[in-house]
C-alpha positions as CSV (number, residue, x, y, z in Angstrom):
1,M,47.8,-101.1,-70.7
2,A,48.2,-97.7,-69.2
3,A,45.2,-96.0,-68.0
4,G,44.2,-92.9,-69.9
5,P,43.6,-89.5,-68.3
6,T,40.7,-89.4,-65.9
7,T,38.0,-86.8,-66.2
8,Q,36.5,-85.1,-63.1
9,E,32.7,-84.9,-62.7
10,P,31.5,-81.3,-63.0
11,R,30.8,-79.5,-59.6
12,A,27.3,-78.5,-58.8
13,P,26.8,-74.6,-58.9
14,R,26.5,-72.9,-55.5
15,A,23.2,-71.4,-54.6
16,P,23.3,-67.6,-54.4
17,K,23.4,-66.0,-50.9
18,D,20.1,-64.7,-49.6
19,P,20.8,-61.0,-48.9
20,S,18.1,-61.0,-46.2
21,A,19.8,-63.7,-44.2
22,R,21.6,-62.4,-41.0
23,P,24.0,-64.1,-38.7
24,S,22.4,-65.8,-35.9
25,G,23.8,-63.3,-33.4
26,S,22.9,-60.2,-35.4
27,P,20.2,-57.8,-34.1
28,G,16.7,-58.7,-35.2
29,G,17.7,-62.3,-35.9
30,S,16.7,-65.4,-34.2
31,G,19.8,-65.5,-32.1
32,P,20.2,-64.8,-28.4
33,L,20.1,-61.0,-28.8
34,G,16.9,-61.1,-30.8
35,R,15.3,-63.4,-28.4
36,R,16.1,-61.1,-25.4
37,R,14.1,-58.2,-26.8
38,G,10.7,-59.9,-26.4
39,P,10.7,-60.1,-22.6
40,R,12.0,-56.6,-22.2
41,A,9.2,-55.1,-24.3
42,L,6.7,-57.2,-22.4
43,I,8.0,-56.0,-19.0
44,A,8.0,-52.4,-20.1
45,A,4.4,-52.7,-21.3
46,V,3.3,-54.3,-18.0
47,A,5.0,-51.6,-16.0
48,A,3.4,-48.8,-18.0
49,L,0.0,-50.5,-17.6
50,A,0.5,-50.8,-13.9
51,L,1.6,-47.2,-13.6
52,G,-1.5,-46.0,-15.5
53,A,-3.8,-48.1,-13.4
54,G,-2.1,-46.8,-10.2
55,G,-2.6,-43.2,-11.3
56,V,-6.3,-43.8,-12.1
57,W,-6.7,-45.5,-8.7
58,A,-4.9,-42.6,-6.9
59,F,-7.2,-40.0,-8.5
60,Y,-10.5,-41.9,-8.3
61,G,-10.2,-44.8,-5.8
62,S,-7.9,-43.8,-3.0
63,D,-8.5,-41.5,-0.1
64,W,-5.5,-39.4,-0.9
65,L,-7.1,-36.9,-3.3
66,R,-10.6,-36.3,-2.1
67,A,-12.5,-33.1,-1.6
68,E,-12.4,-32.4,2.2
69,D,-12.0,-28.6,2.6
70,V,-13.8,-25.6,1.2
71,K,-12.2,-22.1,1.5
72,T,-14.2,-19.0,0.7
73,S,-12.8,-15.5,0.1
74,G,-14.1,-12.1,-1.1
75,T,-17.3,-12.0,0.9
76,K,-18.4,-8.6,2.4
77,V,-22.1,-8.8,3.1
78,L,-22.6,-12.5,2.6
79,T,-21.1,-14.9,5.1
80,R,-18.8,-17.8,4.2
81,A,-21.3,-20.2,5.7
82,E,-24.0,-18.9,3.3
83,V,-21.7,-19.2,0.3
84,E,-20.6,-22.7,1.2
85,A,-24.1,-23.9,1.8
86,A,-25.2,-22.6,-1.6
87,A,-22.2,-24.1,-3.3
88,A,-23.0,-27.6,-2.0
89,V,-19.5,-29.0,-2.7
90,P,-19.7,-32.8,-2.7
91,L,-17.3,-33.5,0.1
92,G,-15.7,-36.9,0.0
93,S,-15.8,-37.2,-3.7
94,P,-12.6,-37.6,-5.8
95,L,-11.3,-34.0,-6.2
96,V,-10.6,-34.6,-9.9
97,S,-14.3,-35.4,-10.5
98,V,-15.8,-32.3,-8.7
99,D,-17.8,-30.3,-11.3
100,T,-16.6,-26.7,-10.7
101,D,-18.9,-25.3,-13.4
102,A,-21.9,-26.8,-11.6
103,I,-20.8,-25.2,-8.3
104,E,-20.4,-21.8,-10.0
105,A,-23.9,-22.1,-11.6
106,R,-25.5,-23.0,-8.2
107,L,-23.9,-20.0,-6.5
108,L,-25.0,-17.5,-9.2
109,D,-28.5,-19.0,-9.1
110,R,-29.0,-19.2,-5.4
111,L,-27.2,-16.0,-4.3
112,P,-28.1,-13.0,-6.6
113,R,-25.7,-10.8,-4.5
114,I,-22.8,-12.6,-6.2
115,D,-21.7,-10.9,-9.4
116,A,-19.0,-13.4,-10.2
117,V,-17.3,-16.4,-8.6
118,E,-14.2,-18.4,-9.4
119,V,-14.2,-22.0,-8.4
120,S,-10.9,-23.9,-8.4
121,R,-9.3,-27.1,-7.1
122,S,-6.7,-26.8,-4.4
123,W,-4.7,-30.0,-4.4
124,P,-4.7,-32.3,-2.6
125,H,-8.0,-31.9,-0.7
126,G,-9.5,-28.4,-1.3
127,I,-12.0,-26.4,-3.3
128,D,-11.5,-22.6,-3.3
129,L,-14.4,-20.2,-3.9
130,K,-13.4,-16.6,-4.8
131,V,-16.5,-14.4,-4.7
132,T,-17.1,-11.0,-6.1
133,E,-20.3,-9.4,-4.6
134,R,-22.4,-6.8,-6.4
135,K,-22.2,-3.2,-5.1
136,P,-25.3,-1.1,-4.7
137,V,-25.2,2.3,-6.5
138,L,-28.9,3.1,-5.8
139,L,-31.7,2.1,-3.4
140,V,-35.4,1.8,-4.3
141,E,-37.5,2.1,-1.2
142,K,-40.6,-0.1,-1.2
143,G,-42.8,-1.1,1.7
144,G,-40.3,0.1,4.3
145,K,-37.5,-1.9,2.9
146,F,-34.8,-1.1,0.4
147,I,-34.0,-2.8,-2.9
148,E,-30.4,-2.6,-3.9
149,V,-29.5,-1.8,-7.5
150,D,-26.1,-2.3,-9.0
151,A,-24.2,-0.5,-11.7
152,G,-25.8,-2.8,-14.3
153,G,-29.3,-1.9,-13.2
154,V,-29.8,-5.3,-11.5
155,R,-32.1,-5.4,-8.5
156,F,-30.2,-8.0,-6.5
157,A,-31.3,-7.8,-2.9
158,T,-33.8,-6.4,-0.4
159,V,-32.5,-5.1,2.9
160,D,-34.2,-3.7,6.0
161,Q,-31.6,-1.0,6.6
162,P,-30.1,1.2,3.8
163,P,-26.4,0.8,3.3
164,A,-24.4,3.9,4.2
165,G,-23.5,6.2,1.4
166,V,-25.9,4.8,-1.2
167,P,-28.4,7.3,-2.6
168,R,-32.2,6.6,-2.9
169,L,-33.9,6.7,-6.2
170,V,-37.2,8.5,-6.4
171,M,-39.1,8.1,-9.7
172,N,-42.2,10.3,-10.3
173,V,-42.8,9.4,-14.0
174,S,-46.4,8.3,-14.0
175,G,-47.5,11.3,-16.0
176,S,-44.4,11.8,-18.1
177,P,-44.8,11.7,-21.9
178,S,-41.4,10.2,-22.1
179,L,-42.8,6.9,-20.8
180,R,-44.2,6.3,-24.3
181,R,-40.6,6.0,-25.5
182,F,-38.6,5.1,-22.4
183,D,-40.1,2.6,-19.9
184,A,-39.3,2.6,-16.2
185,D,-36.4,0.2,-16.6
186,R,-34.8,2.5,-19.1
187,L,-35.2,5.5,-16.8
188,L,-33.7,3.5,-14.0
189,M,-30.7,2.8,-16.2
190,E,-30.4,6.6,-16.9
191,A,-30.3,7.2,-13.1
192,V,-27.7,4.5,-12.7
193,G,-25.6,6.1,-15.5
194,V,-25.7,9.5,-13.9
195,T,-24.4,8.2,-10.6
196,G,-21.6,6.5,-12.5
197,E,-20.5,9.7,-14.2
198,L,-20.1,11.7,-11.0
199,P,-16.7,12.5,-9.6
200,R,-16.1,10.5,-6.3
201,K,-16.0,13.7,-4.2
202,I,-19.5,14.8,-5.4
203,A,-20.9,11.2,-5.5
204,R,-20.4,10.7,-1.8
205,D,-22.5,13.8,-1.1
206,V,-25.5,12.6,-3.2
207,R,-28.5,11.6,-1.0
208,V,-31.4,11.3,-3.5
209,V,-31.6,10.9,-7.3
210,K,-35.0,12.1,-8.6
211,V,-36.3,11.1,-12.1
212,A,-39.3,12.9,-13.5
213,S,-38.7,12.0,-17.2
214,Y,-35.9,11.1,-19.5
215,D,-34.8,14.7,-19.7
216,S,-35.3,15.5,-16.0
217,V,-32.9,14.0,-13.6
218,T,-32.2,15.9,-10.4
219,L,-29.6,15.2,-7.7
220,E,-30.2,16.1,-4.0
221,L,-26.9,16.6,-2.2
222,D,-26.1,17.2,1.5
223,R,-26.5,20.7,3.0
224,G,-29.6,21.2,0.9
225,R,-27.8,21.6,-2.4
226,T,-29.4,20.4,-5.7
227,V,-28.1,19.7,-9.2
228,F,-30.4,19.7,-12.2
229,W,-28.7,17.2,-14.5
230,G,-31.2,17.0,-17.3
231,S,-30.9,13.8,-19.4
232,G,-28.2,11.2,-19.1
233,E,-26.6,12.4,-22.3
234,E,-23.1,14.1,-22.3
235,G,-22.6,12.8,-18.8
236,D,-18.8,13.0,-18.8
237,M,-18.9,16.6,-19.8
238,K,-21.6,17.5,-17.3
239,A,-19.5,15.9,-14.5
240,R,-16.5,18.0,-15.4
241,V,-18.5,21.2,-15.7
242,L,-20.3,20.5,-12.3
243,A,-16.9,19.9,-10.5
244,A,-15.6,23.2,-11.9
245,L,-18.8,25.1,-11.1
246,M,-18.9,23.9,-7.5
247,K,-15.3,25.0,-7.1
248,A,-16.0,28.4,-8.6
249,E,-19.3,28.9,-6.6
250,P,-18.7,27.1,-3.3
251,E,-21.6,29.0,-1.6
252,A,-24.2,28.1,-4.3
253,G,-27.1,25.9,-3.4
254,H,-28.4,25.1,-6.9
255,F,-26.4,24.0,-10.0
256,D,-27.8,23.5,-13.5
257,V,-25.6,21.5,-15.9
258,S,-28.4,20.2,-18.2
259,A,-26.8,22.3,-21.0
260,P,-23.1,21.8,-20.1
261,T,-22.0,24.5,-22.5
262,A,-24.1,27.1,-20.5
263,P,-24.1,26.0,-16.9
264,A,-25.6,28.0,-14.1
265,A,-25.3,28.3,-10.3
266,S,-27.5,30.2,-7.8
267,R,-27.8,30.5,-4.1
268,S,-31.4,29.3,-4.0
């Protein structure tokens, strides 16, 4: 008996491919290339950490970058030794940790003659101090000594000998009615303002600035000449008028510019 046609068993359906599956050698997979990335990243991280630690050590722990030298510039009356002693720079400390603001504060506090100072690091071992000293524009005589006053009205130093070319301030205001409105400090500022308005050629001839009241400022010049300035108001105009008046009346001994629109000059 002949065998009938055979039937084949049905095949099992194939499972769908996982789209996230990658070949073993593809980037990011678990193959040799993916495995090599881990050690490289670790080596780079260790190198960066070592470099950072080395930099911190170089700045703070080594002897390479420490404060060893102090350089001072700009001094005229003060000595460099005075400035550096007042600055008290912490020599031997890491340069990066030196507090430049604290050094500046010490100098301004301990040396009133200093008007401004710039403190900066000079790598690899230095601290630079650039000093600007106050300049006296008036002198107040007291007890045989002289108090220096700058253009801001600051009394900043007392000296035994008057600096050359700086006029003395004489204030006789004890009986002045203007004291009710303007105190001695305000009158001092008026005198300072007058000296600042004068042309250089005239300013260098001024020997004394006398203040009797707010409206009465008189300048005593060399060769016995005097200038009645009046108040400190309209100073710029008064300065121009005085320069022109002196040029027009070179032999005059007294000049009055208290009313700059009506100046006067006389020989006495």
